[in-house]
DOMARVO-593379 format. One line per 2 residues: number of its first residue (from 1); their letters; for each residue x negated, y negated, z of C-alpha. Coordinates in Angstrom, 2 decimals, m for minus. Each point is the difference from the previous one (the first is absolute). Layout:
% DOMARVO-593379
NUM = A = X:Y:Z  ...
END
This chain:
% DOMARVO-593379
1 = XX = m106.74:21.77:49.36  2.87:m2.33:0.84
3 = XX = 0.50:m2.92:m2.37  2.40:m2.93:0.33
5 = XX = 1.06:m2.27:m2.85  2.80:m2.16:m1.40
7 = XX = m0.85:0.30:m3.67  3.58:0.38:m1.27
9 = XX = 2.99:m2.31:m0.57  1.06:m1.68:3.22
11 = XX = m3.08:1.13:1.92  m1.41:m2.19:2.76
13 = XX = m2.68:0.80:2.60  m3.48:m1.00:1.09
15 = XX = m2.07:2.82:1.51  m2.24:m0.93:2.92
17 = XX = m1.55:3.44:0.41  0.71:3.72:0.19
19 = XX = m1.43:1.98:2.92  0.80:3.69:m0.40
21 = XX = 3.77:0.24:0.28  0.44:m3.61:1.18
23 = XX = 0.79:m2.65:m2.60  m0.26:m3.71:0.84
25 = XX = 1.83:m2.36:m2.34  1.85:m3.30:m0.24
27 = XX = 2.37:m1.57:m2.51  m1.23:m2.29:m2.78
29 = XX = 1.73:m3.39:0.34  m1.78:m1.46:m3.08
31 = XX = 1.50:m3.40:m0.80  2.52:0.06:2.83
33 = XX = 0.04:m3.01:2.30  m0.36:1.55:3.45
35 = XX = 0.72:3.66:0.69  2.53:2.52:m1.34
37 = XX = 0.50:3.73:0.37  0.19:1.81:m3.38
39 = XX = m2.27:3.02:m0.56  0.13:3.15:m2.15
41 = XX = m2.86:2.47:m0.48  m0.82:3.63:m0.64
43 = XX = m2.26:2.51:1.73  m1.64:2.87:m1.88
45 = XX = m2.23:2.82:1.15  1.78:0.47:3.34
47 = XX = 2.08:3.13:m0.65  0.67:1.92:3.21
49 = XX = m1.61:m2.65:2.23  1.47:m2.29:2.64
51 = XX = m0.98:m3.53:m0.89  0.20:m3.15:2.09
53 = XX = 0.60:m3.37:m1.65  m0.90:m3.11:1.98
55 = XX = 0.94:m3.49:m1.16  m2.72:m2.42:0.98
57 = XX = 1.87:m3.24:m0.62  3.54:m1.00:0.88
59 = XX = 2.82:2.32:1.11  1.42:1.22:m3.31
61 = XX = 1.72:3.29:0.90  3.77:m0.27:0.06
63 = XX = 2.62:1.27:2.43  0.28:3.46:m1.59
65 = XX = m3.73:0.34:m0.45  m1.60:0.25:m3.43
67 = XX = 1.68:1.57:m3.01  m1.72:3.01:m1.57
69 = XX = 0.29:1.57:m3.45  m1.35:3.33:m1.25
71 = XX = 1.20:m0.35:m3.60  m1.96:m2.99:m1.20
73 = XX = 2.30:m2.62:1.46  3.32:1.14:m1.47
75 = XX = 1.63:1.07:3.26  m0.74:m1.20:3.51
77 = XX = 0.72:0.85:3.61  m0.60:m1.99:3.15
79 = XX = m2.50:1.65:2.35  1.80:m1.49:2.98
81 = XX = m1.06:m2.13:2.93  m1.34:3.06:1.84
83 = XX = m2.81:0.26:m2.54  m1.22:m3.48:0.92
85 = XX = m2.01:m1.33:2.91  m0.75:m3.71:m0.09
87 = XX = m1.42:m0.61:m3.50  m0.90:3.64:m0.64
89 = XX = 1.88:2.95:m1.45  m0.87:3.67:m0.37
91 = XX = 1.05:2.41:m2.72  m0.76:3.63:m0.75
93 = XX = m0.40:0.38:m3.75  1.59:3.18:m1.39
95 = XX = m2.60:2.55:m1.12  1.19:m0.10:m3.61
97 = XX = 0.15:m3.81:m0.31  m2.47:m1.44:m2.47
99 = XX = 0.93:m3.47:1.15  2.31:m1.80:2.40
101 = XX = 1.15:m3.57:m0.34  0.85:m2.33:2.85
103 = XX = 1.81:m3.32:m0.01  1.56:m2.41:2.44
105 = XX = 3.27:0.47:m1.91  1.62:1.83:m2.91
107 = XX = m1.65:m1.32:m3.19  2.16:m0.86:m3.01
109 = XX = m2.01:m0.72:m3.13  0.30:m0.29:m3.77
111 = XX = 0.15:3.77:m0.37  2.95:0.19:2.41
113 = XX = 1.90:m2.52:m2.08  m0.86:1.87:m3.19
115 = XX = 1.28:3.25:1.49  3.29:m1.70:0.90
117 = XX = 0.36:m1.52:m3.47  m0.77:3.35:m1.65
119 = XX = 2.87:1.61:1.93  2.40:m2.58:m1.44
121 = XX = m1.50:m0.67:m3.41  3.07:1.35:m1.82
123 = XX = 2.40:m2.36:1.79  1.67:m2.54:m2.30
125 = XX = 0.27:m2.28:3.04  m3.75:m0.45:0.51
127 = XX = m2.37:m2.12:m2.03  m3.71:m0.25:0.81
129 = XX = m1.90:m3.05:m1.21  m3.07:m2.06:0.78
131 = XX = 0.31:m3.14:2.07  m3.56:m1.11:m0.72
133 = XX = m3.62:1.06:m0.04  m1.74:m0.59:3.32
135 = XX = m3.38:m1.58:0.61  m1.37:3.54:0.36
137 = XX = 1.31:0.96:m3.45  2.88:2.16:1.25
139 = XX = 3.55:m0.11:m1.33  2.44:m1.02:2.72
141 = XX = 3.32:1.77:m0.60  3.39:m1.65:m0.15
143 = XX = 3.00:2.32:0.17  3.54:m0.69:m1.13
145 = XX = 2.76:2.36:1.03  3.74:0.19:0.26
147 = XX = 2.06:m1.75:m2.68  m2.56:m0.60:m2.75
149 = XX = 2.20:m0.30:m3.08  2.94:m2.20:0.88
151 = XX = 0.32:m3.18:2.02  m0.15:0.94:3.71
153 = XX = 2.16:m1.65:2.63  m2.90:m0.16:2.45
155 = XX = m3.78:0.03:m0.05  m2.35:1.13:2.79
157 = XX = m3.73:m0.68:0.31  m2.18:2.37:2.03
159 = XX = m3.67:m0.69:0.75  m2.55:1.91:2.06
161 = XX = m3.69:0.10:0.85  m0.69:m3.73:0.14
163 = XX = m2.26:1.31:2.75  m1.46:3.04:m1.70
165 = XX = m0.53:2.15:3.11  3.73:m0.01:0.87
167 = XX = 0.73:3.37:m1.56  3.18:1.03:1.82
169 = XX = 1.79:m2.82:m1.82  m0.68:1.90:m3.24
171 = XX = 1.59:3.20:1.26  3.10:m1.94:1.05
173 = XX = 0.09:m1.84:m3.31  m0.26:3.32:m1.82
175 = XX = 2.98:1.18:2.03  2.08:m2.93:m1.27
177 = XX = m0.94:0.79:m3.59  0.69:3.70:0.43
179 = XX = 3.45:m0.77:1.42  0.88:m2.39:m2.83
181 = XX = m1.08:2.49:m2.67  1.53:3.17:1.44
183 = XX = 2.82:m0.62:2.48  3.28:1.17:m1.59
185 = XX = 2.23:m2.62:1.64  m1.57:m3.21:1.29
187 = XX = m2.98:0.52:m2.28  2.38:0.31:m2.94
189 = XX = 1.51:m3.36:1.01  m3.47:m1.56:m0.06
191 = XX = m0.70:1.51:m3.41  3.14:m1.67:m1.36
193 = XX = m0.04:m3.35:1.77  m3.54:m0.91:1.11
195 = XX = m3.37:m0.56:m1.62  m3.03:0.43:2.24
197 = XX = m3.39:m1.57:m0.66  m2.71:1.71:2.05
199 = XX = m3.69:m0.81:0.51  m1.48:3.05:1.78
201 = XX = m3.50:m1.46:0.57  m0.32:m3.76:0.29
203 = XX = m3.66:0.51:0.96  m0.73:2.80:m2.46
205 = XX = m3.78:m0.39:0.13  0.00:0.04:3.80
207 = XX = 2.10:3.18:0.13  m2.38:1.91:m2.24
209 = XX = m3.18:m1.54:1.43  1.00:0.83:3.57
211 = XX = 0.00:m3.58:1.27  1.71:m1.30:3.10
213 = XX = 1.87:m2.68:m1.97  1.38:m1.79:3.04
215 = XX = m1.70:m3.37:0.57  m2.13:0.40:m3.12
217 = XX = m2.20:m3.04:m0.62  0.79:m2.70:m1.06
219 = XX = 3.58:1.16:0.68  1.91:3.16:m0.73
221 = XX = 2.63:0.78:m2.64  2.89:m0.84:2.32
223 = XX = m1.33:m3.53:0.48  m0.32:m0.63:m3.74
225 = XX = 3.42:m1.41:m0.97  m1.24:m3.57:0.21
227 = XX = 1.02:m2.96:m2.10  2.93:m0.60:m2.28
229 = XX = m1.40:1.99:m2.94  m1.63:3.43:m0.39
231 = XX = m3.33:m1.67:m0.78  m0.33:m0.64:3.73
233 = XX = m0.52:3.75:0.63  m3.51:1.48:m0.04
235 = XX = 1.01:3.67:m0.33  1.11:1.33:m3.38
237 = XX = 2.94:2.04:1.32  1.46:m2.87:1.99
239 = XX = m0.41:m2.37:m2.92  1.60:2.48:m2.41
241 = XX = 2.95:0.64:2.32  0.62:m3.72:0.38
243 = XX = m0.10:m0.37:m3.78  2.42:2.88:m0.59
245 = XX = 2.77:m0.68:2.50  1.40:m3.27:m1.44
247 = XX = 0.79:1.61:m3.36  1.30:3.20:1.60
249 = XX = 2.24:m0.89:2.91  2.79:m1.77:m1.93
251 = XX = 1.51:m1.18:3.26  0.71:3.63:0.91
253 = XX = m2.97:0.74:2.24  1.95:0.57:3.18
255 = XX = m2.49:2.00:2.11  m3.79:m0.28:0.24
257 = XX = m1.73:2.26:2.51  m3.73:m0.12:0.66
259 = XX = m1.11:3.19:1.78  m2.79:0.04:2.58
261 = XX = m1.49:1.84:2.97  m0.89:m1.76:3.27
263 = XX = m2.97:0.30:2.35  m1.19:3.49:0.91
265 = XX = 1.68:0.25:3.42  1.76:m1.84:2.83
267 = XX = 3.11:m2.09:0.52  1.99:m0.61:m3.20
269 = XX = m2.56:2.04:m1.93  1.65:3.30:0.87
271 = XX = 3.46:m1.04:m1.14  1.47:m0.77:m3.40
273 = XX = 0.88:m3.68:m0.10  0.72:m3.05:m2.12
275 = XX = m1.98:m3.18:0.72  2.17:m3.12:0.12
277 = XX = m0.18:m2.89:m2.43  m0.16:m3.71:0.86
279 = XX = 3.20:m0.55:m2.02  2.89:0.73:2.42
281 = XX = 2.38:1.00:m2.78  m2.41:2.57:m1.48
283 = XX = m0.75:1.31:3.47  3.74:0.43:0.63
285 = XX = 0.28:1.98:m3.24  m2.97:2.14:0.96
287 = XX = 1.51:0.78:3.40  3.29:0.88:m1.68
289 = XX = m1.79:2.35:m2.38  m1.78:1.56:2.98
291 = XX = 3.35:0.72:1.61  1.17:1.73:m3.18
293 = XX = m3.23:2.00:m0.11  0.49:1.19:3.57
295 = XX = 3.49:1.22:m0.91  m1.19:1.88:m3.10
297 = XX = m3.03:1.77:1.50  0.07:3.74:m0.73
299 = XX = m3.71:0.81:m0.02  m2.22:0.74:2.99
301 = XX = m1.53:m3.47:0.34  2.16:m2.27:2.17
303 = XX = 0.63:m3.70:m0.47  1.39:m2.35:2.64
305 = XX = 0.47:m3.72:m0.76  m1.16:m0.82:3.53
307 = XX = m3.53:0.78:m1.21  0.06:m2.79:m2.60
309 = XX = m2.51:m2.80:0.57  1.52:m3.48:m0.21
311 = XX = m1.99:m2.82:m1.52  m2.11:m1.72:2.63
313 = XX = m0.63:3.14:2.07  m3.10:2.20:0.15
315 = XX = m2.03:m0.17:m3.20  2.98:m1.35:m1.97
317 = XX = m0.84:m3.70:0.12  m0.74:m2.80:m2.42
319 = XX = m3.65:0.20:1.07  m0.19:3.57:m1.32
321 = XX = 0.44:m1.09:m3.59  m1.47:m3.46:0.38
323 = XX = 0.11:m1.90:m3.28  0.70:3.17:m1.98
325 = XX = 3.25:1.48:m1.29  0.87:3.69:0.34
327 = XX = 1.92:2.13:m2.48  3.25:m0.01:1.94
329 = XX = m0.17:m3.78:0.56  m0.44:m0.39:m3.75
331 = XX = 2.86:2.35:m0.93  2.26:m1.90:2.41
333 = XX = m0.22:m2.97:m2.39  1.19:1.91:m3.09
335 = XX = 3.43:m1.21:m1.21  2.80:2.43:0.89
337 = XX = m1.97:1.96:2.61  2.11:1.33:2.85
339 = XX = m2.56:1.93:2.00  m3.77:m0.63:m0.04
341 = XX = m1.61:2.07:2.72  m3.07:1.83:1.22
343 = XX = 0.23:3.38:1.72  m2.73:1.43:2.23
345 = XX = m0.19:3.82:0.16  m2.42:1.52:2.56
347 = XX = m2.88:2.21:m1.04  0.58:2.86:2.42
349 = XX = 2.67:m0.56:2.65  3.42:m1.56:m0.57
351 = XX = 1.88:m0.40:3.28  m1.24:3.37:1.20
353 = XX = 0.43:1.83:m3.31  m3.00:1.25:m1.95
355 = XX = m0.54:m1.70:m3.34  m0.77:2.43:m2.82
357 = XX = 0.15:m0.25:m3.77  3.40:1.70:0.12
359 = XX = 1.46:m2.14:2.78  m1.23:m3.20:m1.68
361 = XX = 1.64:1.04:m3.27  3.20:0.72:1.92
363 = XX = m0.13:m3.51:1.42  m0.21:m1.21:m3.59
365 = XX = 3.24:1.85:m0.67  1.54:m1.82:2.96
367 = XX = m1.15:m3.37:m1.31  1.62:0.79:m3.35
369 = XX = 3.29:0.85:1.72  m0.14:m3.31:1.85
371 = XX = m0.68:m1.85:m3.27  3.16:1.54:m1.40
373 = XX = 2.16:m1.10:2.93  m1.51:m3.49:m0.04
375 = XX = 0.59:m0.52:m3.71  3.53:1.39:0.12
377 = XX = 0.86:m2.39:2.84  m0.82:m2.96:m2.22
379 = X = 2.19:1.06:m2.92
END
C-alpha cells in the first residue's frame, strides 16, 4: 500500500487522497499570509510502480519539475519539465526503492549544515557557537571563520534563511565558507585578513519544521529589524543578531550580504540578481560589486548586472516592506559598512543554467572571489 507523509525535518505536505497509483496533495501554508510554494514529502510502498502526483491547489512545480531523492534526502536530481503536465508529475519508482522523496527544490537542513561542519571540524579557522535558543527550543548556530585570533582588517557578515524555504541560498553560503576555509590563495588571504560572522539559519525553527517562512504572520524574519533597539524584534535570532553586532563590528564590518531565493519562476526569478536600495550611494556600491562579480565568475551559474532590480521597480518598492525594516536595510546603517546587499539566487534555473547543489556552491566560491577584489580595492 502506498503511503505519503512528511514526518521528518523539513517535511511539508497535506494529502487529499490516494487512489491506486494517483496521489493528490497540496502544500501546507500554515501561518503564511496568502500563498507560497514550499513542499517536501516522501512516498513509501510504491517500489516498481509508476505513480502520478497531482497538486490540487496552486501551481507549485518549478521550471525543472520536482526534485527527487532516493537516499533519504541527501542527494537530489531534477526530474525535468518533461515529467510535468500542468500541476501533475509522473515518476516510476525503482523496484528496489523503499522510499522516494520529492520536493519543489533541493532541501538544505540542519543535518546538511552539520555534515559540512564535521568535514571542517579540525580547522583552526572555524569556530561554531550558539547565537541563541529559538522559540522552538533549538540552538541557532553562529559561525566565525577566517582570522579568529588576531585583529582582522575587515569583517564580513553573512545571513541566510530569513525566509526558511529559500534553501539554495544555504548551498551558496556553504560555498563561500568552503572557499574561505580551503582555498590555498584567496582563501588564505581571507584567513589572514578577514573575520566572517555567519548565521546559517535565521529562521531555524521554520527550516526544521518545514514552514514556508515568507510572509509569515504577523510578519516574517526579514521584516523584523524594527526600532532603534533589539527589543523591537519579535524573533529570537533577529534580536540576538542585533545585540551582537554592535560589540563585534569595531568599525570593520565592511560587507554584509543577506542571501535569498526569489519566486519560483518567471521574469527576474530565473536570474541571479541584486535588489536595489533606496539609498543611491549604497545602490551604486552594490552595482559596482555586481560588476566585479561578473568579472570573477568561474562557476557554471552566470551573473549579469543587467538583471539587477532597481529600487522602485517590480516588487522592490517601499510598499513591499511597509513600516518594517529588512536585514540589509538595517546593516546599511552600521558604522563603517561599505556594502550592505541582498542577493537573490534562483531555485532551479539561473539564466538558462540548471541550479544544483554543486553549481550553487560554485557560485558561493565566485561571491568569495568578488569579496576579495572589492575589499582589496578599498585598501
